[in-house]
N, C-alpha and C positions, 0 to 999 in steps of 0.2 A: 546241234541241229544244222544240217546243210541245206541251204535253199539254192535252187538253180534258177538263174535269170537269163533272159535274152540279153546279149551284149551289143552295145552301140558305141559310137564315139562322137564327141563334139570337138570340132577343130575351129575355134573362134579366131585363132591367130596362128602362131607357130607352135602352139602347145596343144597336144591331143589330150582330151579328158574323157576317159571311158565312163559310160553310164550303163546301169542295168535297168531293165524294165520290170516293174512289179505289177502284174495284172490280176493276180488272184488275191483273195482276202488275206490269206496267210502271208503272202509276200508283202502286201501293203501294211499289214498290222506289225510285222516284225521289222520290216525295212532295214534301216541301219542300226537298229537297237542292239546293244551288246557287242557291236563290232568295234574293232580298234579303229583309230583314225585312218581310214582307207584313202586310196587314191582314185576313187571313182564316185560318181553320183548315182542317184536312184530316181527313176521316173515312176511316180505313183499314178495309176490310171484305173478307174476314175477316182478323183480326189479333189477337194477344194479347201481342206484344212488338215493340219497334222498335229501330232504330239511328239514330244521328245523324252517321254518316260523311259528310264533305264538306258539312255544314251550316255556315252562316255566322253563326248566332246560336243561343242557347239556346232550348229549347222547353219548354212545359208539356204534360203528357200526362194524358188522362182515359180510363180503361179502362171499357168498357161491356159488359154481358151481352147475351144474345140478344134481350132485351126492351127494350134501350136504357136500362137502369138503370145509373147510375154505380156501379161497384164500388169503385174507388179512384182517386186522383190522384197525380201526381208533378210537383213543381215544378222548374223551372230545370235541365233536363238539358243539359249543355254539349255542344258539337260533339265528334264522334269518340268517342261512348259507345255501349254496347249494353245494353239492358235485359233482364232475365230475363222469361220468360213469366209472366203473371198467371193463376192458376187461375180458370176461369169466364168470362174475358174473351173476347168474340167480335169486338169492334170496338175501335178506338182513335181518339180525337180528339187531334190535335196542334194546338197553337197556339203562335205566337211568344210567348215569355215577356213581351214588351213589351205585349201586349194585356191581360194579367191576366184572361183569360177564365175561368181556373180558379177565381177568387173566386166566380163565379156558379154553378159546377157542383159541388155538394157530393155526397158519398156518399149514395146513396138517391134522388137526383133521377132522374126518368124524362124522357127526351127524346122528344118527338113529332116525327118527321121529316116535313116537308111540302115538296114540290117547288114549282117555279115561283115563286120569290121570296116564298113565303108564309112568315111567321115560324115558327120552330120553337118550340113552347111548352114551357117547362120546368115540370114539376109535381112538387113535393116530396111524396113519400109516405113519410114517416118513421114 
């Protein structure tokens, strides 16, 4: 099955990390499930918890509020797990743990989403 996503980029330092936006139920449900360890992340919207059923690799999760501010992060969630809902989270960013993208996305960081392969600018407002 081929799913089509909107493509964005995160440029937290000198490294660009592409992300895809999953806005439909089908895109959110399947997410990264069954995919090989890819070089992109996935933004699930709306979302405040996730599952890793049928995943092939561990993922890192970044929970965002309605203003795209990082609320909290969780590292290395193994396949076949289910997370509890995070209060205040409206969106979730998933990344293969191998990307180590979570190192650039700390609590309090705001993410400015821009489409059409324009970098997503990270602004720390601590």
